[in-house]
C-alpha positions, -999 to 999 in steps of 0.1 A, spaced: -451 -385 -607 -425 -401 -584 -411 -435 -595 -417 -464 -575 -389 -485 -558 -391 -510 -589 -377 -479 -607 -343 -500 -604 -332 -527 -621 -334 -562 -601 -298 -578 -596 -290 -604 -620 -269 -631 -619 -241 -634 -643 -237 -671 -660 -196 -677 -657 -184 -657 -626 -219 -650 -600 -213 -617 -600 -243 -597 -593 -253 -562 -614 -269 -535 -604 -279 -508 -627 -282 -473 -629 -283 -439 -650 -255 -426 -629 -226 -443 -606 -215 -416 -579 -179 -435 -562 -174 -414 -532 -200 -400 -504 -184 -369 -493 -201 -333 -502 -195 -335 -533 -208 -368 -542 -239 -359 -522 -245 -326 -536 -245 -348 -571 -268 -370 -563 -295 -345 -555 -292 -325 -585 -296 -362 -608 -327 -375 -581 -344 -339 -588 -341 -354 -626 -357 -389 -619 -322 -399 -627 -318 -436 -614 -285 -430 -593 -265 -454 -570 -239 -440 -547 -210 -461 -536 -192 -454 -507 -177 -473 -472 -199 -448 -452 -165 -438 -434 -158 -410 -455 -138 -385 -440 -155 -355 -452 -119 -335 -450 -103 -326 -422 -121 -301 -404 -141 -312 -372 -163 -285 -377 -176 -269 -409 -171 -228 -419 -180 -205 -446 -210 -229 -454 -243 -209 -464 -269 -223 -438 -242 -251 -423 -217 -231 -404 -207 -250 -372 -223 -280 -380 -200 -308 -382 -189 -334 -413 -209 -357 -402 -240 -340 -394 -238 -324 -429 -236 -358 -443 -267 -372 -425 -289 -345 -431 -281 -347 -467 -282 -388 -469 -318 -383 -451 -331 -365 -479 -318 -384 -509 -331 -415 -491 -369 -397 -496 -360 -404 -538 -371 -439 -546 -347 -434 -573 -315 -433 -549 -292 -458 -539 -264 -458 -514 -239 -491 -511 -221 -496 -485 -188 -511 -509 -157 -502 -521 -150 -495 -561 -118 -519 -569 -117 -513 -607 -137 -499 -640 -142 -506 -672 -152 -486 -702 -184 -504 -723 -192 -494 -755 -224 -476 -739 -209 -466 -705 -193 -483 -677 -190 -513 -653 -175 -507 -615 -166 -539 -598 -163 -538 -561 -135 -548 -537 -162 -561 -511 -192 -579 -523 -179 -588 -559 -206 -569 -575 -202 -555 -610 -222 -518 -608 -233 -510 -646 -240 -473 -647 -242 -450 -684 -223 -421 -668 -197 -420 -639 -189 -395 -610 -160 -398 -593 -165 -378 -559 -139 -393 -537 -114 -380 -512 -80 -374 -516 -46 -383 -496 -26 -354 -476 9 -361 -476 21 -332 -445 53 -318 -442 72 -345 -419 77 -321 -386 65 -338 -354 33 -317 -340 16 -314 -377 -2 -346 -383 -19 -349 -348 -29 -311 -348 -39 -310 -384 -75 -299 -393 -78 -278 -353 -49 -257 -350 -30 -267 -383 -50 -260 -411 -51 -251 -447 -76 -230 -462 -81 -196 -445 -114 -188 -460 -130 -215 -446 -107 -218 -414 -96 -182 -407 -121 -167 -390 -117 -183 -359 -82 -178 -355 -82 -138 -361 -67 -117 -338 -42 -143 -331 -3 -148 -342 -8 -171 -373 24 -187 -392 25 -203 -430 45 -233 -436 61 -227 -471 59 -261 -494 63 -244 -524 67 -212 -541 27 -210 -542 26 -212 -502 40 -171 -508 1 -165 -521 -13 -182 -488 11 -164 -472 -4 -127 -487 -40 -136 -473 -36 -144 -438 -30 -108 -427 -62 -104 -427 -68 -123 -399 -38 -119 -375 0 -113 -376 17 -135 -402 52 -150 -401 59 -169 -430 83 -193 -427 104 -206 -458 124 -233 -441 156 -226 -457 143 -236 -489 118 -210 -504 126 -175 -512 103 -152 -530 117 -129 -560 116 -94 -554 80 -84 -565 65 -114 -544 89 -102 -518 74 -66 -516 42 -79 -518 45 -99 -489 65 -71 -466 39 -48 -478 13 -70 -461 29 -71 -431 41 -107 -433 76 -114 -418 99 -138 -432 118 -164 -411 143 -188 -428 152 -207 -400 136 -241 -407 109 -254 -378 118 -283 -357 91 -291 -342 53 -278 -328 45 -271 -293 12 -271 -272 -9 -284 -253 -34 -316 -272 -44 -303 -306 -39 -269 -294 -7 -249 -309 13 -224 -285 45 -223 -303 76 -237 -329 107 -246 -317 129 -235 -348 161 -252 -350 182 -227 -331 164 -236 -305 142 -200 -308 108 -203 -296 83 -185 -313 49 -178 -302 18 -193 -329 -20 -205 -324 -26 -214 -359 -1 -227 -388 -13 -230 -426 -4 -259 -447 -5 -267 -482 -2 -305 -483 5 -323 -513 -25 -346 -527 -26 -382 -531 -46 -393 -564 -48 -429 -545 -74 -445 -564 -63 -469 -589 -96 -463 -615 -79 -429 -623 -54 -444 -639 -77 -473 -651 -91 -446 -666 -63 -427 -682 -78 -399 -667 -60 -368 -676 -45 -344 -650 -35 -309 -641 -14 -291 -614 -30 -274 -589 -23 -257 -557 -17 -288 -535 -4 -312 -559 -18 -326 -594 -61 -332 -597 -80 -345 -622 -89 -319 -652 -122 -313 -661 -143 -288 -680 -170 -265 -669 -193 -291 -663 -167 -313 -646 -167 -338 -670 -130 -353 -674 -110 -359 -704 -131 -395 -710 -166 -389 -721 -190 -397 -695 -166 -397 -667 -172 -365 -641 -151 -354 -615 -159 -337 -583 -145 -322 -549 -113 -323 -538 -102 -352 -565 -107 -326 -593 -109 -289 -576 -77 -265 -571 -89 -256 -534 -97 -281 -508 -128 -263 -489 -165 -277 -482 -184 -251 -499 -166 -254 -532 -170 -292 -528 -209 -289 -525 -209 -262 -559 -182 -289 -576 -208 -321 -570 -239 -298 -581 -222 -289 -615 -211 -325 -621 -246 -339 -613 -258 -313 -638 -233 -320 -663 -242 -356 -659 -280 -352 -665 -272 -329 -696 -251 -357 -707 -281 -385 -708 -303 -363 -717 -282 -355 -755 -271 -393 -753 -234 -380 -758 
């Protein structure tokens, strides 16, 4: 039987500072793909869920989602709107447009203070599903094309560029792995920027895959609008390119990651929150999903990650651990 709207605890006034308390089984911070997916698992399990987001979530950098089963070609905003309308049909779900400012670990749960409304959100479990900040190389022309013709993950944004000249801009030794994948879609040049040199075994693998190495650094990108037509090298040469793959460094800007003392680990694009198979972090009762914990930024993987976090939080509530 579906629970009524009174399933939510009514707001209570604290006597000392006038804050408002909103109670839930699980508080989800972040309303992008991972957060929405986690919420769906929990409301289907008849759990009280409060999602805290600004309604300005970036939903990643792409204009259109590719490689997402049943959703290919939809914009991230369209997917967000559809998912939110489905969640709103459950009386145990509540969306609050606000920003988390600080978090406190309690004896039996967590208290999250908002930045805008001075509200205190109380929850037994916490799911972090926030976006990360992409730190791109400081090369003119990259930022304005990011998510269009300058992209990150070929499995999500490779098919649409197939048959065109492509490049990989090395930002670390891990970029060699990225370059090995790209020839599936088009002739590939790896730009080492004169800083990164693959070891012999890796080099042989790249060459066997048909990857061409260019050691002269890229000076800037050229093209009409957000399209890419080519790159200009430091020595003045122009190489024709229609797609450039870049691995940005991830920035975990949220202060509550450090407030909770969450353990981090290295990933392809920088540090992410370390989680177990059910997306629980090093702090019991705190789960992390999506880009904040995934080694690869991808819409489909974010959805799966969120679902696992929702299942993990639900299991944790049942076992009361």
